[in-house]
VOBA-1610 file (N, C-alpha, C; in pm, whole numbers, padded with zeros to 5 digits, always signed):
BEGIN
Met+02860-17566+03716Met+02746-17539+03629Met+02656-17662+03619Asn+02525-17637+03600Asn+02430-17747+03585Asn+02441-17808+03446Pro+02421-17939+03432Pro+02389-17991+03299Pro+02252-17937+03257Val+02226-17935+03128Val+02101-17877+03077Val+02033-17977+02984Val+01903-17993+03002Val+01822-18070+02908Val+01744-17971+02822Val+01760-17983+02690Val+01692-17895+02595Val+01568-17967+02541Phe+01452-17907+02560Phe+01327-17960+02508Phe+01288-17878+02385Thr+01282-17940+02269Thr+01242-17869+02148Thr+01096-17899+02116Leu+01020-17793+02086Leu+00878-17807+02057Leu+00843-17767+01915Gly+00936-17706+01843Gly+00908-17659+01708Gly+00920-17508+01701Gly+00846-17446+01610Gly+00848-17302+01597Gly+00944-17253+01490Thr+00954-17121+01478Thr+01036-17058+01374Thr+01181-17102+01381Ile+01233-17125+01500Ile+01373-17164+01515Ile+01403-17296+01443Ser+01299-17377+01420Ser+01318-17507+01355Ser+01262-17511+01212Ala+01217-17396+01160Ala+01153-17393+01029Ala+01252-17424+00917Arg+01207-17503+00821Arg+01290-17530+00703Arg+01263-17430+00591Gly+01171-17342+00613Gly+01128-17244+00515Gly+00995-17190+00559Gly+00916-17144+00465Gly+00788-17086+00502Gly+00675-17184+00516Asp+00699-17314+00485Asp+00590-17411+00495Asp+00589-17474+00634Ala+00519-17586+00647Ala+00498-17646+00779Ala+00609-17742+00821Ser+00708-17767+00734Ser+00812-17864+00769Ser+00903-17808+00878Arg+00950-17898+00965Arg+01030-17858+01080Arg+01155-17944+01091Met+01264-17883+01137Met+01385-17958+01167Met+01365-18037+01295Thr+01442-18143+01310Thr+01443-18217+01436Thr+01515-18135+01541Gly+01500-18175+01666Gly+01572-18108+01773Gly+01722-18114+01754Ala+01772-18231+01707Ala+01916-18245+01684Ala+01962-18149+01577Glu+01882-18129+01473Glu+01918-18036+01367Glu+01916-17892+01417Val+01824-17859+01506Val+01818-17724+01562Val+01946-17696+01641Leu+01987-17790+01726Leu+02111-17771+01801Leu+02232-17765+01710Ala+02234-17849+01608Ala+02349-17848+01515Ala+02357-17716+01441Ala+02241-17662+01401Ala+02240-17534+01330Ala+02292-17420+01417Ala+02276-17435+01548Ala+02326-17334+01640Ala+02470-17362+01683Gly+02528-17471+01630Gly+02665-17504+01666Gly+02680-17556+01807Ile+02571-17615+01861Ile+02572-17666+01998Ile+02571-17818+01994Pro+02679-17883+02031Pro+02683-18029+02028Pro+02606-18090+02144Val+02547-18207+02120Val+02485-18283+02228Val+02597-18355+02303Thr+02612-18321+02431Thr+02720-18376+02513Thr+02663-18420+02647Ala+02751-18459+02736Ala+02706-18493+02872Ala+02648-18371+02942Ala+02690-18251+02899Ala+02641-18129+02962Ala+02514-18075+02897Val+02484-18118+02775Val+02365-18071+02703Val+02294-18193+02644Glu+02181-18226+02703Glu+02100-18339+02657Glu+01983-18286+02577Leu+01936-18363+02482Leu+01826-18320+02395Leu+01704-18407+02414Arg+01586-18342+02422Arg+01458-18412+02419Arg+01375-18349+02305Asp+01358-18422+02197Asp+01277-18374+02083Asp+01131-18396+02120Phe+01073-18300+02191Phe+00946-18320+02261Phe+00823-18308+02170Arg+00819-18204+02090Arg+00710-18183+01994Arg+00771-18119+01870Arg+00694-18118+01761Arg+00738-18050+01640Arg+00617-17978+01582Leu+00577-17867+01648Leu+00453-17797+01617Leu+00476-17646+01616Pro+00398-17572+01537Pro+00395-17427+01557Pro+00334-17399+01693Ser+00380-17295+01760Ser+00334-17273+01898Ser+00185-17239+01905Ser+00128-17192+01795Ser-00016-17164+01793Ser-00098-17292+01804Ser-00035-17409+01782Ser-00106-17537+01790Ser-00076-17613+01918Leu+00001-17557+02009Leu+00025-17621+02138Leu-00101-17616+02224Ser-00118-17717+02308Ser-00238-17728+02392Ser-00201-17729+02539Phe-00303-17718+02626Phe-00280-17732+02769Phe-00220-17868+02800Asp-00266-17971+02733Asp-00213-18105+02758Asp-00064-18112+02723Asp-00024-18046+02613Asp+00118-18044+02577Asp+00202-17981+02687Ile+00156-17867+02738Ile+00236-17795+02837Ile+00235-17868+02971Ala+00123-17931+03006Ala+00120-18009+03129Ala+00217-18127+03121Ala+00220-18194+03005Ala+00315-18304+02987Ala+00459-18254+02992Leu+00483-18138+02932Leu+00617-18079+02936Leu+00658-18047+03079Ala+00567-17990+03157Ala+00597-17957+03297Ala+00637-18081+03374Gly+00569-18193+03348Gly+00605-18316+03416Gly+00746-18363+03381Glu+00784-18351+03253Glu+00919-18390+03212Glu+01023-18295+03269Ile+00991-18166+03274Ile+01085-18069+03331Ile+01107-18099+03479Asp+01001-18133+03551Asp+01015-18166+03693Asp+01113-18281+03713Lys+01106-18380+03625Lys+01195-18496+03638Lys+01342-18455+03621Val+01370-18374+03520Val+01511-18342+03493Val+01565-18241+03595Thr+01483-18148+03640Thr+01533-18053+03741Thr+01553-18122+03875Ala+01464-18217+03908Ala+01482-18292+04033Ala+01610-18375+04028Ala+01652-18415+03908Ala+01775-18493+03892Ala+01899-18406+03884Gly+01882-18273+03888Gly+01997-18185+03894Gly+02028-18107+03769Ser+01943-18116+03667Ser+01967-18044+03542Ser+01881-17920+03532Gly+01933-17817+03465Gly+01850-17707+03423Gly+01772-17747+03299Ala+01671-17669+03264Ala+01588-17701+03148Ala+01576-17579+03058Ala+01595-17603+02927Ala+01575-17498+02827Ala+01468-17547+02730Val+01363-17469+02713Val+01251-17503+02625Val+01259-17415+02502Val+01253-17477+02384Val+01263-17405+02258Val+01133-17421+02182Gln+01066-17310+02151Gln+00937-17318+02083Gln+00914-17193+02000Gly+00800-17190+01930Gly+00763-17071+01855Gly+00728-16956+01948Thr+00743-16835+01897Thr+00724-16717+01982Thr+00578-16672+01994Asp+00489-16725+01910Asp+00350-16679+01915Asp+00289-16695+02053Thr+00313-16808+02118Thr+00257-16833+02251Thr+00366-16854+02355Leu+00487-16809+02327Leu+00599-16834+02416Leu+00573-16779+02556Glu+00519-16657+02566Glu+00496-16598+02697Glu+00392-16676+02776Glu+00296-16738+02704Glu+00193-16816+02772Glu+00249-16950+02820Thr+00330-17015+02738Thr+00395-17138+02782Thr+00480-17112+02906Ala+00560-17007+02904Ala+00647-16977+03017Ala+00566-16952+03144Phe+00458-16877+03132Phe+00375-16846+03249Phe+00307-16970+03303Leu+00255-17054+03212Leu+00188-17176+03257Leu+00287-17271+03322Leu+00408-17282+03267Leu+00511-17364+03331Leu+00544-17311+03471Asp+00540-17179+03487Asp+00566-17118+03618Asp+00462-17164+03720Leu+00341-17190+03674Leu+00234-17235+03762Leu+00237-17385+03787Leu+00290-17462+03691Leu+00280-17607+03696Leu+00404-17678+03746Cys+00522-17621+03725Cys+00645-17692+03761Cys+00662-17696+03913Thr+00706-17810+03962Thr+00708-17831+04107Thr+00836-17788+04174Thr+00943-17771+04100Thr+01071-17743+04164Thr+01136-17618+04106Thr+01203-17544+04193Thr+01285-17430+04149Thr+01432-17458+04179Ala+01466-17587+04196Ala+01602-17623+04231Ala+01700-17590+04119Arg+01654-17591+03995Arg+01737-17558+03881Arg+01661-17462+03790Pro+01731-17377+03715Pro+01661-17281+03628Pro+01582-17349+03516Val+01467-17288+03483Val+01386-17331+03369Val+01371-17209+03278Val+01410-17225+03151Val+01419-17112+03059Val+01344-17147+02930Val+01272-17050+02876Val+01202-17067+02749Val+01258-16968+02649Thr+01280-17013+02525Thr+01331-16925+02420Thr+01276-16967+02286Gly+01305-16889+02184Gly+01262-16918+02047Gly+01335-16827+01951Ala+01275-16803+01837Ala+01338-16718+01736Ala+01232-16642+01659Met+01269-16525+01612Met+01180-16443+01530Met+01210-16458+01380Arg+01333-16498+01346Arg+01370-16512+01205Arg+01406-16657+01175Arg+01358-16706+01064Arg+01386-16843+01024Arg+01536-16864+01005Pro+01583-16988+01019Pro+01727-17014+01004Pro+01781-16979+00867Asp+01694-16976+00763Asp+01742-16948+00628Asp+01742-16800+00594Leu+01705-16713+00688Leu+01700-16569+00663Leu+01823-16500+00721Pro+01865-16387+00660Pro+01979-16312+00715Pro+01950-16265+00857Gly+02050-16275+00942Gly+02034-16227+01080Gly+01949-16317+01166Ala+01942-16446+01134Ala+01864-16539+01215Ala+01907-16531+01361Asp+01810-16515+01451Asp+01840-16494+01593Asp+01834-16621+01676Gly+01789-16731+01615Gly+01773-16854+01691Gly+01899-16905+01758Pro+02013-16915+01688Pro+02133-16969+01752Pro+02176-16891+01876Ala+02174-16758+01868Ala+02215-16679+01985Ala+02115-16694+02099Asn+01985-16698+02068Asn+01886-16715+02173Asn+01898-16850+02241Leu+01922-16955+02162Leu+01936-17088+02219Leu+02061-17097+02306Ala+02171-17041+02257Ala+02294-17042+02337Ala+02273-16965+02468Gly+02202-16854+02461Gly+02176-16776+02582Gly+02087-16850+02680Ala+01985-16918+02628Ala+01895-16993+02715Ala+01969-17105+02786Ile+02057-17175+02714Ile+02135-17283+02775Ile+02230-17228+02882Ala+02290-17113+02854Ala+02380-17052+02953Ala+02306-17016+03082Val+02185-16963+03069Val+02106-16928+03188Val+02061-17054+03261Ala+02014-17155+03184Ala+01968-17279+03247Ala+02081-17352+03318Ala+02204-17332+03273Ala+02320-17399+03333Ala+02373-17328+03456Asp+02332-17204+03478Asp+02391-17121+03583Asp+02313-17136+03714Pro+02373-17192+03819Pro+02302-17205+03947Pro+02256-17073+04005Gly+02320-16963+03967Gly+02280-16833+04016Gly+02148-16785+03961Cys+02094-16855+03861Cys+01967-16814+03800Cys+01848-16895+03854Arg+01871-16977+03955Arg+01759-17052+04011Arg+01684-16964+04110Gly+01563-17007+04143Gly+01482-16931+04238Gly+01418-16806+04181Leu+01423-16790+04047Leu+01367-16671+03983Leu+01233-16699+03916Gly+01185-16822+03930Gly+01069-16862+03852Gly+01112-16897+03711Val+01017-16932+03628Val+01047-16962+03488Val+01089-16833+03418Leu+01192-16845+03334Leu+01250-16729+03268Leu+01232-16737+03117Val+01234-16622+03052Val+01237-16613+02906Val+01366-16542+02868Val+01442-16603+02777Val+01568-16544+02731Val+01562-16524+02581Cys+01573-16401+02538Cys+01578-16366+02396Cys+01655-16235+02382Ala+01730-16222+02273Ala+01803-16099+02243Ala+01893-16055+02358Asp+01957-16153+02423Asp+02050-16127+02534Asp+01983-16064+02654Glu+01851-16079+02668Glu+01781-16028+02785Glu+01712-16143+02857Ile+01704-16130+02990Ile+01643-16231+03077Ile+01517-16170+03139His+01403-16232+03115His+01275-16180+03162His+01203-16281+03250Ser+01122-16230+03341Ser+01036-16315+03423Ser+00912-16354+03345Ala+00871-16481+03357Ala+00753-16529+03285Ala+00627-16451+03323Arg+00621-16401+03444Arg+00498-16334+03487Arg+00477-16198+03420His+00586-16137+03372His+00576-16002+03316His+00600-15995+03165Val+00669-16092+03108Val+00716-16077+02971Val+00602-16084+02870Arg+00616-16009+02762Arg+00517-16006+02656Arg+00586-15995+02520Lys+00524-16054+02420Lys+00567-16031+02283Lys+00505-15899+02239Thr+00588-15802+02203Thr+00538-15666+02180Thr+00544-15621+02035His+00599-15706+01946His+00613-15667+01806His+00601-15792+01720Thr+00545-15777+01601Thr+00520-15895+01517Thr+00647-15953+01455Thr+00749-15870+01432Thr+00866-15918+01359Thr+01000-15884+01423Ser+01006-15791+01514Ser+01135-15747+01569Ser+01202-15859+01648Val+01334-15872+01633Val+01407-15972+01712Val+01415-15929+01859Ala+01384-15803+01887Ala+01379-15754+02025Ala+01236-15744+02073Thr+01152-15836+02027Thr+01008-15828+02055Thr+00972-15847+02201Phe+01051-15925+02276Phe+01012-15957+02413Phe+01056-15848+02511Ala+00960-15802+02590Ala+00984-15697+02689Ala+00894-15725+02809Ser+00922-15656+02917Ser+00843-15670+03040Ser+00789-15533+03079Pro+00680-15489+03014Pro+00627-15356+03041Pro+00588-15338+03187Gly+00628-15226+03243Gly+00592-15197+03381Gly+00679-15263+03485Ala+00767-15354+03442Ala+00851-15426+03538Ala+00998-15420+03500Gly+01027-15444+03373Gly+01165-15445+03327Gly+01225-15585+03332Arg+01335-15600+03261Arg+01403-15729+03255Arg+01470-15760+03388Leu+01492-15890+03413Leu+01562-15931+03535Leu+01712-15926+03518Gly+01759-15937+03394Gly+01903-15938+03373Gly+01938-15943+03226Thr+02066-15961+03199Thr+02116-15965+03062Thr+02221-16075+03050Leu+02260-16101+02927Leu+02374-16188+02900Leu+02489-16100+02852Val+02603-16113+02915Val+02722-16037+02881Val+02831-16136+02843Glu+02874-16129+02719Glu+02975-16223+02668Glu+02933-16368+02693Gly+02804-16390+02679Gly+02751-16525+02692Gly+02722-16570+02834Ser+02746-16484+02933Ser+02723-16520+03073Ser+02609-16439+03132Pro+02522-16501+03214Pro+02409-16428+03273Pro+02456-16326+03377Arg+02389-16213+03378Arg+02406-16112+03480Arg+02268-16076+03534Ile+02236-16122+03655Ile+02105-16095+03714Ile+02109-15959+03784Leu+02017-15872+03746Leu+02013-15737+03800Leu+01905-15720+03906Leu+01794-15793+03892Leu+01681-15782+03983Leu+01628-15921+04015Arg+01572-15937+04133Arg+01508-16063+04171Arg+01365-16036+04217Pro+01269-16118+04174Pro+01130-16100+04220Pro+01123-16108+04371Ala+01036-16024+04429Ala+01025-16021+04575Ala+00961-16147+04631His+00878-16214+04551His+00807-16332+04598His+00759-16410+04477Pro+00729-16537+04494Pro+00673-16613+04382Pro+00536-16561+04345Leu+00496-16584+04221Leu+00365-16536+04177Leu+00254-16598+04259Val+00259-16728+04275Val+00156-16801+04349Val+00224-16887+04453Ala+00197-16860+04580Ala+00253-16942+04685Ala+00188-17080+04684Asp+00260-17176+04737Asp+00210-17313+04744Asp+00183-17373+04606Ala+00243-17317+04501Ala+00238-17383+04372Ala+00323-17510+04387Pro+00308-17610+04302Pro+00247-17601+04170Pro+00099-17631+04169Leu+00037-17589+04061Leu-00101-17629+04034Leu-00098-17750+03941Ser-00208-17820+03935Ser-00216-17939+03852Ser-00342-17932+03766Leu-00327-17959+03637Leu-00442-17955+03547Leu-00515-18089+03552Arg-00578-18114+03666Arg-00639-18246+03690Arg-00780-18256+03634Arg-00840-18141+03602Arg-00976-18139+03549Arg-00978-18068+03415Gln-01073-18106+03331Gln-01093-18037+03205Gln-01186-17917+03230Val-01137-17797+03202Val-01219-17677+03219Val-01205-17589+03096Arg-01296-17495+03083Arg-01290-17400+02972Arg-01305-17260+03028Val-01211-17172+02994Val-01213-17034+03039Val-01209-16944+02916Cys-01302-16853+02908Cys-01316-16764+02792Cys-01243-16633+02817Leu-01180-16579+02714Leu-01120-16446+02718Leu-01195-16357+02621Leu-01253-16250+02673Leu-01331-16156+02593Leu-01265-16019+02596Thr-01226-15970+02479Thr-01165-15837+02469Thr-01269-15737+02422Leu-01290-15632+02501Leu-01389-15531+02467Leu-01334-15433+02363Ala-01426-15372+02287Ala-01390-15273+02186Ala-01496-15164+02183Leu-01461-15051+02125Leu-01553-14938+02117Leu-01687-14980+02056Gly-01794-14943+02123Gly-01927-14974+02073Gly-01972-15117+02096Asp-01899-15191+02177Asp-01931-15332+02202Asp-02070-15343+02263Gly-02155-15419+02198Gly-02291-15438+02249Gly-02306-15554+02344Gly-02203-15630+02363Gly-02210-15740+02457Gly-02267-15868+02401Glu-02282-15874+02267Glu-02343-15995+02209Glu-02262-16121+02241Leu-02130-16108+02247Leu-02048-16227+02275Leu-02070-16279+02416Leu-02112-16192+02508Leu-02140-16238+02643Leu-02253-16340+02646Asp-02344-16330+02549Asp-02455-16424+02544Asp-02407-16567+02520Asn-02286-16580+02465Asn-02233-16713+02437Asn-02149-16770+02552Val-02132-16691+02658Val-02060-16741+02775Val-02163-16812+02863Asp-02200-16930+02820Asp-02305-17004+02887Asp-02246-17119+02967Glu-02322-17225+02984Glu-02277-17336+03067Glu-02155-17410+03012Arg-02113-17378+02889Arg-01994-17442+02834Arg-01867-17392+02900Phe-01872-17275+02964Phe-01752-17214+03020Phe-01757-17216+03172Asp-01639-17238+03230Asp-01625-17243+03377Asp-01574-17112+03434Gly-01525-17023+03349Gly-01474-16896+03394Gly-01460-16800+03277Leu-01445-16672+03309Leu-01436-16567+03206Leu-01334-16463+03250Val-01252-16419+03156Val-01165-16303+03177Val-01206-16196+03078Val-01230-16076+03127Val-01269-15962+03044Val-01151-15868+03031Ala-01103-15850+02909Ala-00998-15752+02882Ala-01068-15618+02857Ala-01073-15537+02962Ala-01151-15415+02961Ala-01067-15297+02913Phe-01132-15182+02899Phe-01062-15060+02859Phe-00975-15007+02972Gly-00867-14941+02936Gly-00786-14866+03031Gly-00754-14941+03157Ala-00786-14881+03270Ala-00752-14937+03401Ala-00862-15026+03458Gly-00956-15068+03371Gly-01061-15160+03415Gly-01201-15108+03392His-01225-15047+03277His-01354-14984+03251His-01431-15059+03142Val-01563-15063+03155Val-01649-15130+03058Val-01765-15037+03024Pro-01832-15057+02909Pro-01950-14977+02880Pro-02055-14995+02990Ala-02123-14890+03023Ala-02219-14894+03134Ala-02325-15002+03113Trp-02361-15027+02985Trp-02466-15125+02960Trp-02421-15270+02978Leu-02291-15292+02998Leu-02243-15428+03020Leu-02225-15462+03168Val-02244-15363+03254Val-02222-15387+03397Val-02317-15492+03451Glu-02445-15480+03423Glu-02543-15576+03475Glu-02520-15716+03420Pro-02501-15733+03287Pro-02474-15870+03237Pro-02349-15932+03297Leu-02244-15852+03317Leu-02122-15905+03377Leu-02147-15945+03523Gly-02225-15866+03593Gly-02258-15899+03731Gly-02335-16030+03741Arg-02426-16052+03646Arg-02503-16179+03647Arg-02410-16298+03620Leu-02317-16281+03527Leu-02222-16389+03501Leu-02134-16416+03623Ala-02092-16309+03690Ala-02003-16324+03806Ala-02072-16395+03921Ala-02205-16394+03922Ala-02278-16467+04025Ala-02279-16617+03997Arg-02250-16654+03872Arg-02255-16795+03833Arg-02116-16857+03821Ile-02019-16784+03762Ile-01884-16835+03741Ile-01784-16727+03780Pro-01659-16764+03807Pro-01558-16660+03834Pro-01535-16574+03708Val-01544-16443+03726Val-01519-16349+03617Val-01408-16255+03662Val-01300-16249+03585Val-01182-16169+03619Val-01177-16046+03529Leu-01155-15932+03589Leu-01144-15806+03516Leu-00997-15772+03495Ala-00956-15762+03369Ala-00818-15726+03335Ala-00820-15607+03240Ser-00703-15558+03206Ser-00694-15447+03111Ser-00645-15499+02976Arg-00697-15441+02870Arg-00651-15479+02737Arg-00523-15405+02697Thr-00474-15313+02782Thr-00358-15231+02744Thr-00228-15310+02745Gly-00217-15413+02830Gly-00096-15495+02832Gly+00010-15451+02931Ala-00013-15343+03003Ala+00085-15299+03103Ala+00014-15215+03208Gly+00063-15226+03330Gly+00006-15148+03440Gly-00096-15227+03519Ala-00111-15189+03645Ala-00205-15258+03734Ala-00347-15208+03712Leu-00442-15297+03735Leu-00583-15256+03732Leu-00611-15167+03852Leu-00689-15061+03832Leu-00727-14974+03943Leu-00843-15037+04021Ser-00871-14980+04138Ser-00982-15032+04217Ser-01076-14923+04269Arg-01027-14799+04281Arg-01112-14697+04344Arg-01090-14556+04290Thr-01018-14541+04180Thr-00994-14406+04128Thr-01119-14349+04063Tyr-01192-14432+03990Tyr-01315-14388+03924Tyr-01433-14463+03983Thr-01547-14394+03993Thr-01661-14452+04065Thr-01791-14448+03986Gly-01790-14396+03865Gly-01912-14385+03787Gly-01955-14517+03726Pro-02068-14516+03653Pro-02115-14638+03588Pro-02012-14695+03491Gly-01982-14823+03502Gly-01884-14887+03416Gly-01740-14868+03460Ser-01719-14796+03571Ser-01584-14776+03623Ser-01535-14904+03689Glu-01404-14905+03721Glu-01349-15023+03790Glu-01418-15047+03923Ser-01450-14938+03997Ser-01519-14953+04125Ser-01656-15016+04106Asp-01727-14969+04006Asp-01861-15019+03979Asp-01857-15167+03942Val-01764-15204+03854Val-01760-15342+03804Val-01712-15437+03913Leu-01609-15400+03987Leu-01559-15488+04092Leu-01661-15507+04203Ala-01745-15405+04224Ala-01851-15418+04326Ala-01957-15519+04285Arg-01962-15556+04157Arg-02060-15655+04110Arg-02008-15798+04123Gly-01892-15815+04184Gly-01841-15949+04209Gly-01731-15993+04116Leu-01687-15908+04022Leu-01574-15945+03938Leu-01445-15939+04019Leu-01346-16015+03978Leu-01218-16023+04046Leu-01114-15943+03969Ser-01028-15873+04039Ser-00924-15794+03974Ser-00806-15881+03934Ala-00756-15861+03812Ala-00636-15931+03766Ala-00510-15866+03819Gly-00521-15753+03885Gly-00402-15685+03936Gly-00309-15645+03824His-00184-15686+03832His-00085-15650+03730His-00080-15749+03615Leu-00154-15860+03625Leu-00151-15959+03517Leu-00225-15909+03394Asp-00166-15932+03276Asp-00240-15900+03155Asp-00350-16004+03134Ala-00439-15976+03041Ala-00557-16061+03024Ala-00523-16205+02987Pro-00431-16232+02891Pro-00400-16372+02860Pro-00343-16449+02979Lys-00260-16383+03060Lys-00204-16453+03175Lys-00307-16469+03286Ala-00397-16371+03301Ala-00506-16388+03396Ala-00592-16508+03356Arg-00613-16526+03226Arg-00688-16643+03180Arg-00616-16773+03215Leu-00484-16776+03196Leu-00409-16896+03229Leu-00414-16927+03378Leu-00402-16825+03462Leu-00409-16847+03606Leu-00547-16897+03645Leu-00652-16835+03593Leu-00787-16880+03626Leu-00809-17023+03579His-00762-17055+03457His-00775-17190+03405His-00703-17289+03497Ala-00579-17257+03536Ala-00501-17349+03618Ala-00564-17369+03755Leu-00615-17263+03813Leu-00681-17275+03943Leu-00804-17364+03935Leu-00889-17338+03835Leu-01011-17418+03821Leu-00979-17563+03787Ala-00879-17584+03700Ala-00840-17720+03664Ala-00779-17794+03783Asp-00725-17721+03878Asp-00669-17779+03999Asp-00777-17809+04103Gly-00901-17770+04073Gly-01011-17797+04164Gly-01042-17685+04260Ala-00988-17566+04237Ala-01012-17454+04328Ala-01159-17414+04328Asp-01213-17389+04447Asp-01349-17338+04457Asp-01348-17186+04445Arg-01465-17126+04450Arg-01474-16981+04430Arg-01393-16904+04534Glu-01396-16949+04658Glu-01323-16878+04763Glu-01173-16881+04736Arg-01123-16996+04696Arg-00980-17008+04668Arg-00939-16924+04548Val-01021-16925+04443Val-00994-16842+04325Val-00993-16695+04363Ser-01094-16654+04439Ser-01104-16514+04481Ser-00984-16473+04565Gly-00941-16561+04656Gly-00827-16530+04740Gly-00698-16517+04661Ala-00680-16606+04561Ala-00559-16601+04480Ala-00550-16470+04404Phe-00659-16429+04339Phe-00655-16304+04263Phe-00649-16182+04355Ala-00712-16190+04473Ala-00707-16077+04566Ala-00565-16051+04612Arg-00490-16158+04637Arg-00352-16139+04681Arg-00263-16090+04569Ile-00288-16136+04447Ile-00212-16086+04332Ile-00242-15938+04311Ala-00369-15900+04321Ala-00405-15760+04304Ala-00344-15674+04413Gly-00322-15734+04531Gly-00262-15659+04640Gly-00110-15660+04640Gly-00051-15736+04545Gly+00094-15736+04531Gly+00167-15842+04610Ala+00094-15934+04673Ala+00159-16039+04751Ala+00145-16172+04678Ala+00225-16268+04719Ala+00210-16403+04666Ala+00074-16457+04707Ala+00015-16535+04621Ala-00120-16582+04644Ala-00120-16728+04685Pro-00146-16758+04815Pro-00160-16898+04853Pro-00280-16958+04782Val-00264-17075+04727Val-00375-17138+04656Val-00398-17279+04709
//
């Protein structure tokens, strides 16, 4: 089994109550009954609610994870669940090695509440990170005895301890009596030739459409933004009156079309009328494929921050929409 380095970032699993105070990483492990030993090392990396984590935080974390995995350890990241799926996905894009498993986990119930799930989730994450059979799967999320791929997992409920699911794909495996059981393996990495590097400061906007949307927010997607992701209706539909403004934006910056539904692939040719996926994609927008809108935003941000030009961005999303790994 691999030794494991546990990186604690804060979140509900470390809450001392309902206020902003947080336990140290050592206290989090102690509360879960997990001793710091030669097999389990602790890095008290941050002490923040996950809603306050930044791209810089995750880039720094990816660098530290690369060091420990290159040295032969698995990595378990413990953070709040609000942005857990985004941290896991971004780490999947940034980490340079798959030699050892990298796992992200958290908790839905504070340690002082009945049925606190943090200890079991942390123990499960460490078990997966320690298991050599779990490498090569990309970054994983472990919660409620389930193992999920970072590319598919989503937080689906505000309070349920079983909140994490992978709509349209399913879990990769489970924990049985504390041991990982891998049931499925991804056919290919999300992005070939990863990792990406956040070497440039960029800004990517995420716009979610709603009934009767007049497009006023599009007016604010000006020179301050380097890219845009549109969370459209259904399988990729927008109001007919937004087609022209979106086309003009797509001529200036990369604009990615995603679905606000959270599951299922974007269509490309089923509907052909005004505002349909065919109409919008013909105006130069890029399909997010099976990626949900927040993850499409992270991929676009990472590509642009890595210095990708329009052709490279377009190629990466085209391959994802087609179901293959995307050389970048």
